[in-house]
N, C-alpha and C positions, 0 to 999 in steps of 0.2 A: 504495502500501499506506500511505501513512503515513494519511489519510484514513480505511480500515480499521481501521488500529487505536489512530485517535484514535477512532472511532465503538464499537470494541469496549470501552478502556476506559471510558469514559463510561459503556457500558449496566452494566459490571463495577461501576464504583464507584456503581452507582446504587442497584446490585443490592447493595448489601453497607449500603446503607443512607444516603453520604456525597450530600453537595447540592452537586452538576458541573452548570455549563456549559461549553455544549462553542460556541468562537468559531471559526469560515471565514473560513481564509484563505489567503493566496498562491495559489498550482494549484491546490489542496481545489477552492478557488473552483466550477471547469471541473464535478465530479465532479455539483456538485449539479442541472445539465442532466442531465447521463447516468443521475443514479440512478433519478431522476424515474419516469421509465416503471417500473421494475421488473425489468425483464429482466437487469440490469446485475448482476454479482456488488456481492454486496456491494450490494447494494440491500433485503435484507430487513432489513437492522443499520442502513445510514440510515433503511431508514422508523420498526421500532421506539426509533431515538431521537428521528427527528424526534413518530411520536406522544406519546410522552412530556415533549416539550417539553424533550429535553438540548440544543435547538442553540439556543444563546444567542443569537449574531445570525453574520452573513457579513459581510464585513471588503466595503464599497464599491466602493474604491479596485479593488479584486483582483479580486472578481465581474463588474465594468463592465472589464475589462481579456483577461476570460477570456468574457468574452460569454455570463456566464451571469445577468445582475440581474435581468432580464427573468423569469424563471426561481423564480430565487428568493424574488423576487417575487407571484409567479403563485401558488405551493406556501405562505405566508402569514410564512417567514420576514421575520423580522427586520432590517433593511439597519443599520448602525454603521457613520460617519464623522467623531467628537465627534477625530479625530486626526488632520486633513487629509487625509481619505478615508480613513480604517484606523481597527479598534473601538481605545483606548483600555488597555495593561493595566494602568494606573495606577486606574483607576476600580473595573478587580474584587479591587486589591491594598487600597482604599480600604475598601470592601467587604467585606475580612477573606475573601476566596479565597486558596487557593493557586494560583500560576500555571505549570502545569505545560506543557510545547511538545512536543511529538509531530507 
């Protein structure tokens, strides 16, 4: 449910005119492979967020651990690993984003 809420909030923020980027980490990386087939609950909002370019990157270490790295790459999602295998939130702060964790 956390991933679904992150997707819904990203879509809502975008609809309200905000510049939003979604970083997929932790167990949410497992959902990337599961939602790709389109039949899982919330697959429609995943597809919307993906098609709108809201998914900025997927954590390399977490996607490797959850065995979804190949699926993320096959879907054309950017893989981030600049912080010991994980995305750096400091990079987003330096770019002017406010980091919100869901």
